[in-house]
HTML snippet that shows the backbone in 3Dmol.js (N, CA, C, O; Angstrom):
<script src="https://3Dmol.org/build/3Dmol-min.js"></script>
<div id="view" style="width:600px;height:400px;position:relative"></div>
<script>
const pdb = `
ATOM      1  N   MET A   1      89.247  94.785 116.405  1.00  0.00           N
ATOM      2  CA  MET A   1      90.094  94.641 116.951  1.00  0.00           C
ATOM      3  C   MET A   1      90.905  93.671 117.941  1.00  0.00           C
ATOM      4  O   MET A   1      91.336  94.482 118.761  1.00  0.00           O
ATOM      5  N   ASN A   2      91.274  92.651 118.265  1.00  0.00           N
ATOM      6  CA  ASN A   2      91.070  91.981 119.636  1.00  0.00           C
ATOM      7  C   ASN A   2      92.202  92.352 121.048  1.00  0.00           C
ATOM      8  O   ASN A   2      93.103  93.169 120.858  1.00  0.00           O
ATOM      9  N   ASN A   3      92.081  91.832 122.103  1.00  0.00           N
ATOM     10  CA  ASN A   3      93.050  91.980 122.693  1.00  0.00           C
ATOM     11  C   ASN A   3      95.044  92.206 122.451  1.00  0.00           C
ATOM     12  O   ASN A   3      95.932  93.049 122.579  1.00  0.00           O
ATOM     13  N   ARG A   4      94.836  90.912 122.073  1.00  0.00           N
ATOM     14  CA  ARG A   4      95.611  91.159 122.139  1.00  0.00           C
ATOM     15  C   ARG A   4      96.897  91.713 120.775  1.00  0.00           C
ATOM     16  O   ARG A   4      98.084  92.003 120.622  1.00  0.00           O
ATOM     17  N   THR A   5      96.113  91.629 120.337  1.00  0.00           N
ATOM     18  CA  THR A   5      96.185  92.873 118.612  1.00  0.00           C
ATOM     19  C   THR A   5      97.038  94.270 119.206  1.00  0.00           C
ATOM     20  O   THR A   5      98.131  94.810 119.032  1.00  0.00           O
ATOM     21  N   ASP A   6      95.942  94.450 119.920  1.00  0.00           N
ATOM     22  CA  ASP A   6      96.024  95.976 120.366  1.00  0.00           C
ATOM     23  C   ASP A   6      96.501  96.161 121.113  1.00  0.00           C
ATOM     24  O   ASP A   6      96.700  97.361 121.301  1.00  0.00           O
ATOM     25  N   THR A   7      97.186  94.994 122.344  1.00  0.00           N
ATOM     26  CA  THR A   7      98.438  95.332 123.264  1.00  0.00           C
ATOM     27  C   THR A   7     100.153  95.604 121.596  1.00  0.00           C
ATOM     28  O   THR A   7     101.091  96.396 121.510  1.00  0.00           O
ATOM     29  N   ILE A   8      99.719  94.592 120.808  1.00  0.00           N
ATOM     30  CA  ILE A   8     100.808  94.925 119.873  1.00  0.00           C
ATOM     31  C   ILE A   8     101.142  96.182 119.536  1.00  0.00           C
ATOM     32  O   ILE A   8     102.156  96.822 119.813  1.00  0.00           O
ATOM     33  N   SER A   9      99.738  96.612 118.616  1.00  0.00           N
ATOM     34  CA  SER A   9      99.506  97.555 118.270  1.00  0.00           C
ATOM     35  C   SER A   9     100.781  98.673 118.610  1.00  0.00           C
ATOM     36  O   SER A   9     101.720  99.176 117.994  1.00  0.00           O
ATOM     37  N   GLY A  10     100.047  98.740 120.335  1.00  0.00           N
ATOM     38  CA  GLY A  10     100.620  99.579 121.213  1.00  0.00           C
ATOM     39  C   GLY A  10     101.913  99.915 121.300  1.00  0.00           C
ATOM     40  O   GLY A  10     102.217 101.101 121.423  1.00  0.00           O
ATOM     41  N   TYR A  11     103.202  98.584 121.230  1.00  0.00           N
ATOM     42  CA  TYR A  11     103.984  98.709 120.988  1.00  0.00           C
ATOM     43  C   TYR A  11     104.240  98.835 119.750  1.00  0.00           C
ATOM     44  O   TYR A  11     104.972  99.789 119.487  1.00  0.00           O
ATOM     45  N   LEU A  12     104.024  98.443 119.213  1.00  0.00           N
ATOM     46  CA  LEU A  12     104.667  98.554 118.335  1.00  0.00           C
ATOM     47  C   LEU A  12     104.557 100.237 117.769  1.00  0.00           C
ATOM     48  O   LEU A  12     105.422 100.538 116.946  1.00  0.00           O
ATOM     49  N   ASP A  13     103.365 101.548 118.229  1.00  0.00           N
ATOM     50  CA  ASP A  13     103.511 102.420 117.840  1.00  0.00           C
ATOM     51  C   ASP A  13     104.329 103.326 118.253  1.00  0.00           C
ATOM     52  O   ASP A  13     104.168 104.482 117.862  1.00  0.00           O
ATOM     53  N   ASP A  14     106.006 102.805 119.652  1.00  0.00           N
ATOM     54  CA  ASP A  14     106.004 103.633 120.630  1.00  0.00           C
ATOM     55  C   ASP A  14     107.568 102.481 120.636  1.00  0.00           C
ATOM     56  O   ASP A  14     108.664 102.584 121.188  1.00  0.00           O
ATOM     57  N   TRP A  15     107.031 101.573 119.849  1.00  0.00           N
ATOM     58  CA  TRP A  15     109.396 101.117 119.655  1.00  0.00           C
ATOM     59  C   TRP A  15     110.626 100.894 120.371  1.00  0.00           C
ATOM     60  O   TRP A  15     111.385 100.114 120.947  1.00  0.00           O
ATOM     61  N   GLU A  16     110.285 102.354 119.880  1.00  0.00           N
ATOM     62  CA  GLU A  16     112.215 103.346 119.976  1.00  0.00           C
ATOM     63  C   GLU A  16     111.782 103.389 121.782  1.00  0.00           C
ATOM     64  O   GLU A  16     112.749 103.022 122.448  1.00  0.00           O
ATOM     65  N   ASN A  17     110.841 103.671 122.439  1.00  0.00           N
ATOM     66  CA  ASN A  17     110.885 103.887 123.752  1.00  0.00           C
ATOM     67  C   ASN A  17     110.490 102.409 124.551  1.00  0.00           C
ATOM     68  O   ASN A  17     110.398 102.372 125.778  1.00  0.00           O
ATOM     69  N   VAL A  18     110.261 101.140 123.642  1.00  0.00           N
ATOM     70  CA  VAL A  18     109.553  99.947 124.467  1.00  0.00           C
ATOM     71  C   VAL A  18     110.326  99.261 125.608  1.00  0.00           C
ATOM     72  O   VAL A  18     111.441  99.601 125.213  1.00  0.00           O
ATOM     73  N   SER A  19     110.590  98.521 126.775  1.00  0.00           N
ATOM     74  CA  SER A  19     111.513  98.782 127.067  1.00  0.00           C
ATOM     75  C   SER A  19     112.283  96.881 126.607  1.00  0.00           C
ATOM     76  O   SER A  19     111.267  96.229 126.366  1.00  0.00           O
ATOM     77  N   PHE A  20     113.129  96.230 126.488  1.00  0.00           N
ATOM     78  CA  PHE A  20     113.509  94.607 125.927  1.00  0.00           C
ATOM     79  C   PHE A  20     113.761  94.271 126.431  1.00  0.00           C
ATOM     80  O   PHE A  20     114.746  93.535 126.388  1.00  0.00           O
ATOM     81  N   GLU A  21     112.886  94.592 127.636  1.00  0.00           N
ATOM     82  CA  GLU A  21     111.529  93.009 127.933  1.00  0.00           C
ATOM     83  C   GLU A  21     110.446  93.095 126.881  1.00  0.00           C
ATOM     84  O   GLU A  21     110.406  92.415 125.856  1.00  0.00           O
ATOM     85  N   ASP A  22     109.337  94.260 127.360  1.00  0.00           N
ATOM     86  CA  ASP A  22     108.468  94.395 126.346  1.00  0.00           C
ATOM     87  C   ASP A  22     109.493  94.002 124.487  1.00  0.00           C
ATOM     88  O   ASP A  22     110.173  93.329 123.712  1.00  0.00           O
ATOM     89  N   LYS A  23     109.298  94.301 124.593  1.00  0.00           N
ATOM     90  CA  LYS A  23     109.794  93.842 122.582  1.00  0.00           C
ATOM     91  C   LYS A  23     109.410  92.244 123.389  1.00  0.00           C
ATOM     92  O   LYS A  23     108.236  92.143 123.745  1.00  0.00           O
ATOM     93  N   GLN A  24     110.133  91.292 123.616  1.00  0.00           N
ATOM     94  CA  GLN A  24     110.589  89.712 123.986  1.00  0.00           C
ATOM     95  C   GLN A  24     109.022  89.323 124.243  1.00  0.00           C
ATOM     96  O   GLN A  24     108.544  88.382 123.609  1.00  0.00           O
ATOM     97  N   GLN A  25     108.226  90.056 125.180  1.00  0.00           N
ATOM     98  CA  GLN A  25     107.183  89.903 124.869  1.00  0.00           C
ATOM     99  C   GLN A  25     106.012  89.926 123.341  1.00  0.00           C
ATOM    100  O   GLN A  25     105.218  89.064 122.965  1.00  0.00           O
ATOM    101  N   VAL A  26     106.294  91.071 122.843  1.00  0.00           N
ATOM    102  CA  VAL A  26     105.917  91.344 121.969  1.00  0.00           C
ATOM    103  C   VAL A  26     106.002  90.021 120.263  1.00  0.00           C
ATOM    104  O   VAL A  26     105.086  89.519 119.612  1.00  0.00           O
ATOM    105  N   VAL A  27     107.364  89.921 120.137  1.00  0.00           N
ATOM    106  CA  VAL A  27     107.676  88.753 119.863  1.00  0.00           C
ATOM    107  C   VAL A  27     107.117  87.150 120.271  1.00  0.00           C
ATOM    108  O   VAL A  27     106.517  86.237 119.705  1.00  0.00           O
ATOM    109  N   ASP A  28     107.444  87.302 121.009  1.00  0.00           N
ATOM    110  CA  ASP A  28     106.390  85.809 121.800  1.00  0.00           C
ATOM    111  C   ASP A  28     105.169  86.156 121.366  1.00  0.00           C
ATOM    112  O   ASP A  28     104.428  85.329 120.836  1.00  0.00           O
ATOM    113  N   LEU A  29     104.926  87.059 121.496  1.00  0.00           N
ATOM    114  CA  LEU A  29     103.143  86.701 121.097  1.00  0.00           C
ATOM    115  C   LEU A  29     102.973  87.126 119.513  1.00  0.00           C
ATOM    116  O   LEU A  29     101.894  87.390 118.982  1.00  0.00           O
ATOM    117  N   MET A  30     103.736  87.132 119.131  1.00  0.00           N
ATOM    118  CA  MET A  30     103.897  87.246 117.242  1.00  0.00           C
ATOM    119  C   MET A  30     104.331  85.994 116.758  1.00  0.00           C
ATOM    120  O   MET A  30     103.712  85.299 115.953  1.00  0.00           O
ATOM    121  N   ILE A  31     105.924  85.607 117.520  1.00  0.00           N
ATOM    122  CA  ILE A  31     106.303  84.340 116.407  1.00  0.00           C
ATOM    123  C   ILE A  31     105.526  83.077 116.951  1.00  0.00           C
ATOM    124  O   ILE A  31     105.021  83.030 118.073  1.00  0.00           O
ATOM    125  N   THR A  32     105.490  82.001 115.968  1.00  0.00           N
ATOM    126  CA  THR A  32     105.105  80.758 116.772  1.00  0.00           C
ATOM    127  C   THR A  32     105.615  79.781 116.919  1.00  0.00           C
ATOM    128  O   THR A  32     105.438  79.094 117.926  1.00  0.00           O
ATOM    129  N   VAL A  33     106.870  79.258 115.347  1.00  0.00           N
ATOM    130  CA  VAL A  33     107.488  78.672 115.192  1.00  0.00           C
ATOM    131  C   VAL A  33     108.740  78.778 114.594  1.00  0.00           C
ATOM    132  O   VAL A  33     108.801  79.014 113.388  1.00  0.00           O
ATOM    133  N   ILE A  34     109.960  78.609 115.400  1.00  0.00           N
ATOM    134  CA  ILE A  34     111.194  79.121 114.217  1.00  0.00           C
ATOM    135  C   ILE A  34     112.071  77.708 114.048  1.00  0.00           C
ATOM    136  O   ILE A  34     112.776  77.240 114.942  1.00  0.00           O
ATOM    137  N   HIS A  35     111.936  77.280 113.079  1.00  0.00           N
ATOM    138  CA  HIS A  35     112.630  76.323 112.438  1.00  0.00           C
ATOM    139  C   HIS A  35     114.359  76.159 111.720  1.00  0.00           C
ATOM    140  O   HIS A  35     114.069  75.683 110.622  1.00  0.00           O
ATOM    141  N   ALA A  36     115.307  76.233 111.726  1.00  0.00           N
ATOM    142  CA  ALA A  36     116.942  77.055 111.589  1.00  0.00           C
ATOM    143  C   ALA A  36     117.094  75.449 111.332  1.00  0.00           C
ATOM    144  O   ALA A  36     116.377  74.669 111.959  1.00  0.00           O
ATOM    145  N   THR A  37     118.079  74.977 110.361  1.00  0.00           N
ATOM    146  CA  THR A  37     119.254  74.469 109.904  1.00  0.00           C
ATOM    147  C   THR A  37     119.991  75.706 109.979  1.00  0.00           C
ATOM    148  O   THR A  37     119.807  76.843 110.415  1.00  0.00           O
ATOM    149  N   SER A  38     121.507  74.615 108.988  1.00  0.00           N
ATOM    150  CA  SER A  38     122.870  75.366 108.362  1.00  0.00           C
ATOM    151  C   SER A  38     122.482  76.160 107.463  1.00  0.00           C
ATOM    152  O   SER A  38     122.899  77.316 107.392  1.00  0.00           O
ATOM    153  N   GLU A  39     121.408  75.521 106.441  1.00  0.00           N
ATOM    154  CA  GLU A  39     121.491  76.657 104.950  1.00  0.00           C
ATOM    155  C   GLU A  39     119.824  76.996 104.605  1.00  0.00           C
ATOM    156  O   GLU A  39     119.370  77.143 103.470  1.00  0.00           O
ATOM    157  N   LYS A  40     118.766  77.105 106.349  1.00  0.00           N
ATOM    158  CA  LYS A  40     117.521  78.176 106.127  1.00  0.00           C
ATOM    159  C   LYS A  40     117.495  78.523 107.668  1.00  0.00           C
ATOM    160  O   LYS A  40     118.359  78.273 108.509  1.00  0.00           O
ATOM    161  N   LEU A  41     116.069  79.277 107.849  1.00  0.00           N
ATOM    162  CA  LEU A  41     115.315  80.257 108.722  1.00  0.00           C
ATOM    163  C   LEU A  41     114.321  80.297 107.771  1.00  0.00           C
ATOM    164  O   LEU A  41     114.329  80.614 106.582  1.00  0.00           O
ATOM    165  N   GLN A  42     113.182  79.792 108.770  1.00  0.00           N
ATOM    166  CA  GLN A  42     111.597  79.947 108.636  1.00  0.00           C
ATOM    167  C   GLN A  42     111.455  80.018 110.292  1.00  0.00           C
ATOM    168  O   GLN A  42     111.874  79.507 111.330  1.00  0.00           O
ATOM    169  N   ILE A  43     110.322  81.289 109.638  1.00  0.00           N
ATOM    170  CA  ILE A  43     109.855  81.820 111.560  1.00  0.00           C
ATOM    171  C   ILE A  43     108.160  81.947 110.917  1.00  0.00           C
ATOM    172  O   ILE A  43     107.794  83.079 110.601  1.00  0.00           O
ATOM    173  N   GLU A  44     107.554  81.233 110.809  1.00  0.00           N
ATOM    174  CA  GLU A  44     106.162  81.156 111.560  1.00  0.00           C
ATOM    175  C   GLU A  44     105.577  82.205 112.068  1.00  0.00           C
ATOM    176  O   GLU A  44     106.091  82.560 113.129  1.00  0.00           O
ATOM    177  N   MET A  45     104.527  82.957 111.643  1.00  0.00           N
ATOM    178  CA  MET A  45     104.472  84.556 112.593  1.00  0.00           C
ATOM    179  C   MET A  45     102.486  84.160 112.992  1.00  0.00           C
ATOM    180  O   MET A  45     101.846  83.435 112.230  1.00  0.00           O
ATOM    181  N   THR A  46     102.121  84.522 113.714  1.00  0.00           N
ATOM    182  CA  THR A  46     100.207  84.054 113.779  1.00  0.00           C
ATOM    183  C   THR A  46     100.205  85.137 113.433  1.00  0.00           C
ATOM    184  O   THR A  46      99.140  85.710 113.203  1.00  0.00           O
TER     185      THR A  46
END
`;
const viewer = $3Dmol.createViewer("view");
viewer.addModel(pdb, "pdb");
viewer.setStyle({}, {cartoon: {color: "spectrum"}});
viewer.zoomTo();
viewer.render();
</script>
């Protein structure tokens, strides 16, 4: 695994105890694009 994957895995292993700011950081690393319309929501992840 690479460093980014290790970081994300570490946060996910203890998700209930992770701070809100750290959860935001994990989501920022995982989601690349969000397309939203009134009819549909599409989230692209790495």
